[in-house]
ZADO-1210 file (C-alpha; in nm, 4 decimals, padded with zeros to 6 digits):
<atoms>
<atom x="00.5289" y="02.4266" z="02.9056" code="UNK" pos="1"/>
<atom x="00.7059" y="02.5680" z="02.6014" code="UNK" pos="2"/>
<atom x="00.4884" y="02.6318" z="02.2940" code="UNK" pos="3"/>
<atom x="00.7203" y="02.4366" z="02.0642" code="UNK" pos="4"/>
<atom x="00.7552" y="02.1528" z="02.3130" code="UNK" pos="5"/>
<atom x="00.8240" y="01.7976" z="02.2086" code="UNK" pos="6"/>
<atom x="00.8017" y="01.8673" z="01.8336" code="UNK" pos="7"/>
<atom x="01.1218" y="02.0703" z="01.8323" code="UNK" pos="8"/>
<atom x="01.3073" y="01.8324" z="02.0610" code="UNK" pos="9"/>
<atom x="01.2098" y="01.5320" z="01.8520" code="UNK" pos="10"/>
<atom x="01.3271" y="01.7148" z="01.5403" code="UNK" pos="11"/>
<atom x="01.6690" y="01.7847" z="01.6873" code="UNK" pos="12"/>
<atom x="01.6881" y="01.4258" z="01.8155" code="UNK" pos="13"/>
<atom x="01.6227" y="01.2982" z="01.4622" code="UNK" pos="14"/>
<atom x="01.9038" y="01.5178" z="01.3295" code="UNK" pos="15"/>
<atom x="02.1415" y="01.3728" z="01.5893" code="UNK" pos="16"/>
<atom x="02.0293" y="01.0091" z="01.5372" code="UNK" pos="17"/>
<atom x="01.9668" y="01.0294" z="01.1601" code="UNK" pos="18"/>
<atom x="02.2106" y="00.7430" z="01.0908" code="UNK" pos="19"/>
<atom x="02.0017" y="00.5085" z="01.3079" code="UNK" pos="20"/>
<atom x="01.6621" y="00.6193" z="01.1737" code="UNK" pos="21"/>
<atom x="01.7149" y="00.7568" z="00.8196" code="UNK" pos="22"/>
<atom x="01.3934" y="00.9484" z="00.7572" code="UNK" pos="23"/>
<atom x="01.3757" y="01.1864" z="00.4595" code="UNK" pos="24"/>
<atom x="01.1705" y="01.4902" z="00.5533" code="UNK" pos="25"/>
<atom x="01.2021" y="01.8642" z="00.5938" code="UNK" pos="26"/>
<atom x="01.1342" y="02.0752" z="00.9002" code="UNK" pos="27"/>
<atom x="00.9273" y="02.3891" z="00.8397" code="UNK" pos="28"/>
<atom x="00.9718" y="02.6941" z="01.0600" code="UNK" pos="29"/>
<atom x="00.8952" y="03.0657" z="01.0411" code="UNK" pos="30"/>
<atom x="01.0725" y="03.2764" z="00.7790" code="UNK" pos="31"/>
<atom x="01.2303" y="03.5007" z="01.0446" code="UNK" pos="32"/>
<atom x="01.4616" y="03.2141" z="01.1398" code="UNK" pos="33"/>
<atom x="01.6338" y="03.2534" z="00.8029" code="UNK" pos="34"/>
<atom x="01.7196" y="03.6241" z="00.8439" code="UNK" pos="35"/>
<atom x="02.0266" y="03.5727" z="01.0649" code="UNK" pos="36"/>
<atom x="02.3240" y="03.4937" z="00.8367" code="UNK" pos="37"/>
<atom x="02.5099" y="03.1985" z="00.9937" code="UNK" pos="38"/>
<atom x="02.2004" y="03.0630" z="01.1686" code="UNK" pos="39"/>
<atom x="02.0255" y="03.0537" z="00.8278" code="UNK" pos="40"/>
<atom x="02.3061" y="02.8421" z="00.6804" code="UNK" pos="41"/>
<atom x="02.2968" y="02.6020" z="00.9738" code="UNK" pos="42"/>
<atom x="01.9198" y="02.5559" z="00.9473" code="UNK" pos="43"/>
<atom x="01.9288" y="02.5053" z="00.5709" code="UNK" pos="44"/>
<atom x="02.2108" y="02.2536" z="00.6081" code="UNK" pos="45"/>
<atom x="02.0068" y="02.0580" z="00.8631" code="UNK" pos="46"/>
<atom x="01.7048" y="02.0400" z="00.6316" code="UNK" pos="47"/>
<atom x="01.4911" y="02.3213" z="00.7673" code="UNK" pos="48"/>
<atom x="01.2680" y="02.5115" z="00.5241" code="UNK" pos="49"/>
<atom x="01.0434" y="02.8164" z="00.5321" code="UNK" pos="50"/>
<atom x="00.6871" y="02.7348" z="00.6429" code="UNK" pos="51"/>
<atom x="00.5247" y="02.9303" z="00.3604" code="UNK" pos="52"/>
<atom x="00.2316" y="02.7777" z="00.1765" code="UNK" pos="53"/>
<atom x="00.4333" y="02.7720" z="-00.1491" code="UNK" pos="54"/>
<atom x="00.7298" y="02.5878" z="00.0047" code="UNK" pos="55"/>
<atom x="00.5102" y="02.3303" z="00.1774" code="UNK" pos="56"/>
<atom x="00.3061" y="02.2650" z="-00.1387" code="UNK" pos="57"/>
<atom x="00.6244" y="02.2240" z="-00.3443" code="UNK" pos="58"/>
<atom x="00.7752" y="01.9735" z="-00.1019" code="UNK" pos="59"/>
<atom x="00.4538" y="01.7734" z="-00.0800" code="UNK" pos="60"/>
<atom x="00.4283" y="01.7613" z="-00.4612" code="UNK" pos="61"/>
<atom x="00.7809" y="01.6169" z="-00.4649" code="UNK" pos="62"/>
<atom x="00.6670" y="01.3431" z="-00.2257" code="UNK" pos="63"/>
<atom x="00.8637" y="01.4680" z="00.0754" code="UNK" pos="64"/>
<atom x="00.7189" y="01.4701" z="00.4244" code="UNK" pos="65"/>
<atom x="00.7208" y="01.7949" z="00.6208" code="UNK" pos="66"/>
<atom x="00.7273" y="01.8430" z="00.9982" code="UNK" pos="67"/>
<atom x="00.5954" y="02.1848" z="01.0976" code="UNK" pos="68"/>
<atom x="00.7306" y="02.3473" z="01.4138" code="UNK" pos="69"/>
<atom x="00.4153" y="02.4889" z="01.5694" code="UNK" pos="70"/>
<atom x="00.3773" y="02.7743" z="01.8123" code="UNK" pos="71"/>
<atom x="00.4251" y="03.1458" z="01.8114" code="UNK" pos="72"/>
<atom x="00.3934" y="03.4644" z="02.0105" code="UNK" pos="73"/>
<atom x="00.0313" y="03.4079" z="02.1061" code="UNK" pos="74"/>
<atom x="00.1041" y="03.0537" z="02.2258" code="UNK" pos="75"/>
<atom x="00.4127" y="03.1709" z="02.4159" code="UNK" pos="76"/>
<atom x="00.2076" y="03.4305" z="02.6013" code="UNK" pos="77"/>
<atom x="-00.0480" y="03.1610" z="02.6928" code="UNK" pos="78"/>
<atom x="00.2244" y="02.9279" z="02.8209" code="UNK" pos="79"/>
<atom x="00.1949" y="02.8712" z="03.1970" code="UNK" pos="80"/>
<atom x="00.3207" y="02.5837" z="03.4133" code="UNK" pos="81"/>
<atom x="00.0607" y="02.3133" z="03.4684" code="UNK" pos="82"/>
<atom x="-00.1736" y="02.4238" z="03.1879" code="UNK" pos="83"/>
<atom x="-00.2373" y="02.3046" z="02.8357" code="UNK" pos="84"/>
<atom x="-00.4433" y="02.5812" z="02.6782" code="UNK" pos="85"/>
<atom x="-00.4614" y="02.5319" z="02.2997" code="UNK" pos="86"/>
<atom x="-00.4745" y="02.8405" z="02.0801" code="UNK" pos="87"/>
<atom x="-00.7524" y="02.8055" z="01.8215" code="UNK" pos="88"/>
<atom x="-00.6477" y="02.8122" z="01.4581" code="UNK" pos="89"/>
<atom x="-00.7448" y="03.1640" z="01.3537" code="UNK" pos="90"/>
<atom x="-00.4552" y="03.2466" z="01.1214" code="UNK" pos="91"/>
<atom x="-00.5566" y="03.0679" z="00.8020" code="UNK" pos="92"/>
</atoms>
């Protein structure tokens, strides 16, 4: 099982089918995704944003919904077929 799993796939599906289901929200992902020049432009154009506390608070104040792509290195290392081992929230 991949740590980002169904959340990422559903996000990309919404981008593809946006005309059928016009939801207005932003997708938050790690800041490192915005360091690669052309990839950054693609993500920004598709509505992705940095998952920083400041960005999320700003979007929520504006009344926009935010979908957060969860997962990370620790979750990826715990990822094994046939298991669903959650990683406790210890990063806040």
